Backbone as a ProteinNet text record, in pm:
[ID]
protein_1_A
[PRIMARY]
MRHGKKFNHLGRTAPHRKAMLANMAASLIEHKRINTTVAKAKALKLYVEPLITKSKTDSTHSRRIVFGYLKNKYAVSTLFRDVAEKVADRPGGYTRIIKTGNRLGDNAEMCMIELVDFNELYSNGKATETKARKSRRGGGAKKKVEGSAAAEAPKQAEPKAEAAAKETKAEAKDDKSTEAGE
[TERTIARY]
9159	9257.5	9302.5	9426.3	9541.1	9595.9	9534.8	9471.3	9529.8	9614.6	9642.9	9686.4	9728.4	9796.4	9917.7	9982.4	10132.6	10191.5	10126.6	10195.3	10159.7	10199.1	10231.5	10075.3	10014.5	9836	9922.3	9993.7	10056.1	9925.2	9804.7	9717.8	9689.2	9634.5	9518.7	9479.2	9365.6	9277.2	9311.8	9310.5	9362.7	9425.8	9309.7	9335.3	9442.9	9422.5	9532.4	9656.4	9703.1	9809.6	9837.7	9756.8	9841.3	9878.5	9855.3	9880	10015.6	10002.4	10106.3	10239.2	10191.3	10372.7	10399.2	10281.7	10287.9	10381	10363.3	10430.3	10512.2	10580.4	10702	10779	10716	10846.6	10839.8	10790	10805.7	10916.6	10913.1	11036.3	11157.9	11162.3	11261.4	11285.5	11279.8	11335.9	11382.9	11329.9	11352.4	11498	11477.5	11574.7	11655.2	11652.9	11746.1	11725.9	11737.2	11698.8	11611.9	11498.1	11398.1	11433.7	11397.3	11361.1	11201.2	11222.9	11083.5	11046.3	10949.3	10968.6	11023.4	11073.5	11076.1	10961.6	10864.9	10767.7	10712.6	10687.5	10694.3	10792	10904.7	11084.8	11037.3	10987.2	10973.1	10886.6	10733	10627.5	10719.9	10733.3	10827	10914.1	10952.9	11102.4	10996.2	10875.7	10877.8	10731	10732.2	10618.9	10765.2	10854.2	10999.3	10997.8	11082.1	11139.8	11138.8	10980.8	10949.1	10969.1	10948.7	10914.9	11008.5	11172.1	11285.3	11334.3	11262.3	11261.1	11181.1	11113.3	10972.4	11169.1	11135.2	11234.2	11337.9	11376.4	11505.1	11486.1	11391.1	11343.3	11194.7	11280.2	11219.1	11121	11041.3	10891.2	10810.3	10709.6	10589.2	10530.5	10466.5	10410.5	10484.1	10598.2	10689.1	10602.6	10646.1	10614.2	10480.2	10426.4	10282.5	10243.1	10243.6	10258.1	10332.2	10465.6	10509.6	10459.5	10380.4	10267.3	10110.6	10125.1	10015.7	10016.8	10166.2	10188.7	10197.4	10312.9	10368.8	10273.9	10212.7	10113.6	10238.6	10319.1	10452.9	10508.8	10496.9	10509.8	10689	10647.6	10885.3	10934.1	10879.6	10967.7	10948.5	10858.9	10855.5	10958.7	10993.8	11107	11216.2	11263.7	11390.2	11431.8	11324.3	11335.5	11374	11285.1	11347.7	11498.3	11541.1	11660.6	11743.1	11797.8	11895.6	11908.8	11795.6	11808	11836.2	11723.8	11758.3	11876.3	11917.6	12110.7	12146.1	12128.5	12283.2	12260.8	12152.4	12128.2	12108.1	12141.2	12156.7	12188.6	12279.7	12380.9	12332.9	12256.8	12223.5	12141.1	12097.3	11981	11897.5	11899.3	11805.5	11909.7	11797.6	11835.8	11856.6	11801.5	11791.1	11845.6	11756.9	11709.7	11805.4	11868.5	11882.5	11834.5	11810.2	11741.4	11893.8	11873.2	11967.8	11863.1	11939.6	11839.3	11911.3	11792.3	11924.4	11854.6	11765.9	11802.2	11598.8	11513.7	11408.1	11390.5	11229.7	11151.9	11173.3	11163.3	11194.2	10935.6	10924.7	10761.8	10679.6	10732.2	10656.5	10720	10871.5	10956.5	10903.1	10904.8	10902.8	11066	11027.2	11242.2	11203.5	11298.1	11339.6	11405.2	11424.6	11560.2	11531.1	11697.4	11654.2	11654.8	11599.3	11588.6	11604.6	11746.1	11853.1	11800.7	11860.9	11873	12039.1	12092.1	12254.6	12332.7	12295.1	12371.3	12390.4	12322.3	12363.2	12407.2	12440.4	12527.7	12647.2	12739.1	12879.5	13019	12917.8	13017.5	13012.8	12899.6	12983.5	12958.3	12925.1	12956	13146.2	13147.7	13327	13372.7	13396.5	13448.5	13514.1	13413.3	13491.7	13524.7	13516.6	13589	13744.6	13789.2	13935.8	13965.6	13912.2	14015.7	13994.8	13947.9	13971.1	14131.9	14161.4	14283.5	14376	14375	14489.9	14457.1	14468.5	14426.6	14550.8	14564.7	14755.8	14718.8	14841.3	14849.1	14967.2	14947.3	14997.7	15129.1	15182.8	15277.5	15368	15419.2	15512.6	15460.8	15359.7	15335.3	15348.2	15397.8	15429.7	15552.1	15665	15759.8	15793.3	15693.6	15694	15627.6	15552.8	15466.7	15583.3	15648.4	15732.2	15859.3	15945.5	15929.3	15909.1	15812.5	15749.5	15738.5	15691.8	15693.9	15821.7	15901	16060.9	16032.3	16030.7	16096.9	16007.5	15830.5	15828.4	15841.2	15877.8	15906.8	16068.5	16109.1	16241.8	16221.9	16044.3	16056.3	16053.6	15908.1	15937.2	16074.9	16167	16287	16343.5	16373.7	16422.3	16244.1	16266.5	16143.2	16172.5	16195.3	16229.8	16308.1	16434.3	16552.2	16507.2	16426.9	16375.9	16280.1	16132.6	16075.6	16171.8	16288.5	16308.5	16398.1	16512.8	16576.8	16460.6	16279.3	16251	16194.1	16170.7	16195	16256.9	16308.2	16484.6	16453.4	16456.5	16442.4	16295.1	16178.8	16118.7	16133.2	16226.8	16294	16386.6	16444.4	16591.6	16509.4	16364.1	16307.9	16297.1	16151.9	16102	16228.6	16349.9	16482	16450.6	16486.8	16547.5	16413.4	16308.5	16134.6	16143.9	16232.2	16198.8	16358.1	16427.4	16572.2	16487.5	16508.1	16470.8	16326.6	16256.8	16177.1	16220.5	16294.6	16372.5	16485.7	16562.7	16655.1	16574.8	16457.3	16388.1	16314.7
7887	7913.3	7808.7	7791.8	7651.3	7543.2	7526.1	7490.9	7287.9	7255.5	7050.6	7040.1	7225.1	7148.4	7071.6	6964.6	6947.8	6985.7	6988.8	6962.9	7081.7	7091.2	7154.4	7070.7	7141.3	7072.8	7125.3	7226.1	7207.1	7302.7	7340.3	7397.6	7313.6	7181.3	7069.5	6992.4	6895.3	6802.9	6708.1	6657.2	6525.3	6425.5	6356.9	6282.9	6340.5	6482	6431.7	6547.9	6578.6	6568.4	6382.4	6368.2	6170.2	6147.7	6156.9	6097.1	6142	6343	6392.7	6326.5	6258.2	6271.8	6152.3	6021.3	5915.1	5960.7	5964.9	6006.9	6070.7	6143.9	6235.2	6084.2	6045.6	5949.3	5799.9	5790.2	5649.6	5739.5	5874.2	5937.5	5964.2	5931	6005.9	5899.6	5779.8	5645.1	5597	5606.1	5547.4	5641.7	5746.6	5837.4	5899.8	5889.8	5908	6052.4	6162.2	6265.3	6316	6448.7	6492.5	6683.1	6758	6888.4	6930.9	7017.2	7043.7	7180.2	7213.8	7300	7360.4	7425.4	7372.6	7340.4	7380.7	7331.6	7170.5	7128.1	6979.7	6916.9	6980	6907.2	6896.2	6961.4	6936.9	6862.7	6791	6736.2	6618.1	6630.8	6471.9	6383.2	6506.8	6400.5	6346.9	6388.3	6352.2	6195.2	6203.1	6089.1	5988.2	5998	5953.7	5852.9	5904	5851.6	5721.8	5749.1	5627.5	5545.5	5536.9	5395.2	5359.5	5413.5	5356.1	5285.8	5348.6	5290.4	5150.9	5177.2	5016.7	4961	4990.8	4891.8	4807.1	4867.8	4802.2	4548.5	4657.2	4496.4	4421.4	4358.4	4353.6	4170.7	4252.1	4119.5	4169.6	4024.4	4075.6	4114.7	4197.4	4236.2	4488.5	4492.8	4546.9	4625.6	4519.1	4513.8	4582	4491.2	4581	4753	4768.5	4865.7	4987.4	4945.1	5075.5	5102.6	4923.8	4918.7	5040.1	5005.7	5096.3	5234.4	5257.2	5444.1	5500.7	5374.1	5385.6	5441	5310.8	5256.7	5210.5	5120.3	5170.3	5022.4	4916.6	4837.6	4855.3	4842.1	4897.5	4986.2	5088	5140.8	5094.9	5005.7	4938.9	4836.8	4751.1	4624.2	4743.2	4800.1	4946.2	4996.1	5013.7	5001.3	4974	4777	4694.8	4628.1	4632.5	4575.7	4689.4	4826.7	4885.2	4976.2	5032.1	5149.2	5106.3	5004.6	4912.9	4874.2	4811.3	4753.3	4864.8	5009.1	5159.5	5174.7	5178.8	5279	5149.9	5047.9	4953.8	5036.4	5050.7	5111.2	5274.2	5275.6	5453.8	5456	5497.7	5537.9	5615.9	5757.7	5804.5	5933.7	6029.6	6091.6	6045.6	6045.8	5935.8	6021.5	6169.4	6248.8	6382.2	6428.4	6563.4	6699.3	6758.8	6928.9	6992.7	7072.5	7137	7264.5	7354.1	7504	7505.2	7537	7549.9	7780.2	7827.8	7905.3	7925.4	8077.1	8047.8	8041.9	8028.2	7970.8	8126.6	8097.9	8205.6	8240.3	8201.6	8231.4	8281.2	8194.7	8258.1	8302.5	8267.6	8339	8214.7	8105.3	7994.6	7983.7	7918	7911.9	7733.1	7742.7	7543.3	7497.8	7351.9	7276.4	7166.8	7087.4	6919.1	6868.7	6737.9	6629.3	6505.6	6485.2	6327.4	6288.4	6105.7	6048.3	6035.2	6030.5	6067.4	6007.9	5856	5752.3	5709.8	5789.2	5763.2	5895.4	5981	6066.5	6062.3	6028.8	6022.3	6133.1	6260.7	6345.8	6417.7	6386.7	6498.1	6300.9	6186.2	6085.2	6059.3	6046.3	5980.2	6108.7	6225	6311.2	6383.2	6464.6	6450.7	6411.7	6289.4	6208.7	6195.8	6160.2	6156.5	6295.1	6421.3	6583	6598.1	6560.2	6587.6	6564.9	6451.9	6380.7	6468.5	6488.6	6586.6	6738.6	6731	6893.9	6963.5	7068	7112.1	7237	7229.2	7292.8	7438.8	7477.8	7642.1	7548.6	7487.5	7437.6	7373.2	7334.9	7264	7113.6	7147.9	7001.7	6953.9	7117.4	7060.6	7014.1	7000.9	7009.8	6814.1	6766.5	6581.3	6612.1	6654	6603.1	6593.3	6763.2	6732.1	6633.9	6584.2	6493.1	6317.7	6326.7	6193.9	6169.5	6352.4	6314.2	6328.9	6337.8	6305.5	6178.5	6114.3	6002.3	5949.7	5960.8	5860.8	5888.7	5956.4	6025.3	5967.4	5990.1	5791.1	5656.8	5661.4	5517.7	5480.2	5492.8	5443.7	5429.7	5513.6	5543.9	5441.5	5412.3	5259.9	5113.3	5150.4	5050	4995.3	5130.5	5114.8	5026.7	4998.7	4894.4	4778.5	4709.4	4602.5	4572	4662.9	4649.3	4566.9	4682.6	4709.3	4551.1	4526.6	4358	4267	4245.9	4178.8	4136.9	4278	4279.5	4194.1	4246	4155.9	4013.8	3931.7	3857.6	3760	3797.3	3751.1	3772.2	3828.1	3833	3764.5	3743.4	3618.9	3478.8	3454.1	3302	3337.4	3397.8	3428.2	3352.7	3398.2	3336	3285.3	3197.4	3047.4	2953.9	3002	2894.1	2918.6	3000	2984.7	2950	2938.3	2837.7	2677.3	2672.9	2516.7	2468.5	2582.1	2580.9	2508.5	2567.1	2553	2439.5	2425.4	2347.6	2191.1	2163	2012.3	2016.9
10071.7	10200	10094.3	10199.1	10138.9	10206	10319.5	10447.1	10368.6	10453.2	10400.9	10223.8	10209.5	10065.1	10045.5	10101.9	10060.3	9966	9878.7	9707.1	9600.1	9474.3	9419.4	9285	9318.7	9217	9057.9	8996.4	8894	8810.6	8873.1	8790.9	8737.8	8789.9	8611.8	8806.4	8751.7	8783.5	8824.5	8946.8	9033.1	8880.6	8797.8	8698.4	8588.5	8564.1	8499	8523.2	8673.8	8721.4	8716.9	8770	8775	8637.1	8563.5	8395.1	8382	8387.4	8349	8394.8	8497	8601.3	8608	8528.9	8539.5	8416.4	8318.6	8148.1	8154	8288.1	8358.3	8345.3	8457.1	8556.4	8429.4	8333.7	8215.2	8122.3	8136.9	7997.6	8074.3	8231.4	8302.1	8321	8330.6	8325	8226.5	8098.9	7964.6	7885.8	7950.6	7880.2	7973	8098.8	8208	8219.9	8157.1	8174.5	8058.2	8169.9	8015.8	8125.6	8044.4	8045.1	8120.4	8172	8230.1	8288.5	8378.4	8392.6	8544.5	8659.2	8788.3	8863.9	8836	8913.8	8914.8	8785.8	8734.6	8747.8	8762.6	8779	8912.4	9042.2	9178.9	9221.4	9158.5	9169.9	9098.1	9006.1	8954.8	9047.3	9121	9185.9	9273.1	9386.3	9525.7	9481.9	9272	9231.9	9219.4	9139.7	9091.3	9187	9308.9	9407.5	9469.3	9544.5	9613	9541.2	9396.3	9322	9284.2	9262.3	9244.6	9384.2	9479.1	9609.9	9620.3	9542.6	9553.4	9450.9	9396.7	9242	9314	9405.7	9467.6	9539.3	9567.4	9594.1	9487.1	9380.3	9268.4	9275.2	9360.1	9375.7	9297.8	9286.2	9195.1	9203.1	9390.6	9454.9	9435.6	9469.3	9423.5	9250.4	9182.8	9000.6	9040.1	9043.2	9062.5	9085	9228.1	9271.5	9156.3	9148.8	9063.2	8931.8	8904.7	8745.6	8758.8	8872.6	8952.3	8880.6	8905.5	8937.6	8788.6	8734.2	8596.9	8425.7	8444.4	8393.8	8241.8	8239.1	8109.8	8173.1	8084.4	8092.5	8058.6	8000.2	7943.2	8016.6	8080.2	8168	8320.1	8384.4	8416.4	8444.4	8335.7	8320.6	8341.9	8299.9	8245.3	8401.2	8486	8612	8685	8726.2	8848.1	8733.2	8619.5	8556.7	8545.1	8502.7	8482.4	8602.4	8643.8	8715.2	8858.5	8930.3	9009.5	9059.2	8939.1	8939.1	9026.5	8937.3	8921.5	9071.1	9086.2	9283	9372.9	9370.6	9470.2	9611.9	9623	9653.6	9767.8	9680.5	9722.6	9819.5	9939.7	10053.2	10004.5	9849.5	9862.6	9750.5	9693.3	9608.7	9495.4	9430.8	9246.1	9204.8	9204.1	9095.1	9082.9	9001.1	9018	8971.1	8948.8	8892.8	8902.3	8762	8704.6	8645.3	8681.1	8649.2	8502.1	8358.3	8244.6	8211.4	8278.4	8243.1	8243.9	8110.7	8124.5	7995.9	7957.6	7846.1	7766.9	7688.4	7545.3	7609.7	7567.9	7558.3	7621.8	7781.5	7870.6	7961.9	7932.2	8058.5	8198.5	8185.6	8229.8	8319.3	8460.6	8450.8	8425	8367.2	8275.8	8352.6	8351.6	8408	8364.5	8353.3	8294.2	8468.6	8449.6	8603.4	8500.7	8588.4	8541.7	8668.8	8555.5	8678	8779	8889.2	8936	8930.6	8851.9	8827.4	8707.5	8586.3	8501.9	8417.1	8490.3	8455	8481	8342.2	8384.5	8392.4	8375.1	8380.7	8526.6	8642.4	8722.3	8778.1	8815.2	8899.7	8899.8	8812	8732.1	8759.8	8667.7	8668.7	8810.5	8874.6	9007.9	9078.9	9146.9	9215.7	9199.6	9007	8998.8	8996.2	8946.6	8932.3	9049.9	9149.4	9316.1	9337.2	9312.8	9404.6	9318.5	9211.3	9110.4	9136	9218	9335.6	9296.7	9275.8	9272.1	9436.2	9500.1	9573.7	9587.6	9722.3	9655.8	9726.9	9866	9907.9	9883	9772.6	9668.4	9643.5	9630	9545.8	9430.3	9370.2	9168.4	9204.8	9265.3	9289.9	9274.7	9400.7	9329.5	9210.6	9244.3	9024	8975.2	8929	8836.5	8882.1	9008	9063.4	8939.4	8928.6	8914.8	8779	8731.4	8596.9	8468	8611.3	8481.3	8515.3	8625.7	8644.4	8558.9	8527.2	8463.9	8265.2	8247.6	8099	8109.1	8195.7	8157.7	8193.8	8271.2	8261.7	8140.4	7981.6	7871.2	7777.9	7822.7	7781.1	7776.1	7896.9	7954.2	7874.5	7896.5	7858.9	7650.1	7622.5	7440.6	7414.2	7459	7457.6	7447	7587.6	7621.2	7488.4	7414.7	7347.9	7245.7	7147.4	7075.1	7049.2	7145.5	7170.6	7210.6	7200.6	7184.8	7071.5	6927.9	6839.1	6799.1	6796.4	6727.2	6776.7	6885	6888.5	6840.1	6797.5	6686.6	6534.8	6494.9	6347.8	6305.3	6491.8	6461	6466.6	6523.3	6524.8	6446.9	6297.7	6211	6102.5	6120.5	5969.8	6012.4	6177.3	6153.4	6092.1	6171.1	6097.8	5941.7	5880.8	5741.8	5673.4	5717.5	5725.9	5733.8	5793.2	5884.7	5746.1	5673.8	5587.9	5494.2	5441.7	5281.2	5336.3	5443	5431.1	5436.3	5452	5491.4	5396.7
[MASK]
++++++++++++++++++++++++++++++++++++++++++++++++++++++++++++++++++++++++++++++++++++++++++++++++++++++++++++++++++++++++++++++++++++++++++++++++++++++++++++++++++++++++++++++++++++++

């Protein structure tokens, strides 16, 4: 019977499971993303997210608690130095699971688990793409007008740049003539 089993035991004994999750959490913190099975990724998500929340308060007590779970001082220092700085304003949901298909050998469902704030493709790219979206209601005409104005602006700037270049050449000639005259 499965009464009271609140988490996936992953077919391992308790010490083996704790050691495996500690190693996977340390690898996730150091490398920012790892490939694993979906079941292990879900268990790892439950394991590592409270530790990241603890890292927001940088105190000796919280460092010792996190070290008790991770057992890797390099991962703890990276967590409190780099990761905590990036997730300071995020209220939760520090990891993302992206399914990548099935493994060839045993057809296990594989995925990539990563720290959300360390992926530039998802965090920065989507925000800029949504602003530059086309609409069907004639928004393209404004963009064409803006594009033509933007194309004319560099043409107007070119004579100014050429004039500035001529002035610097003239100043250089004056400097040479004054040096020769002395």
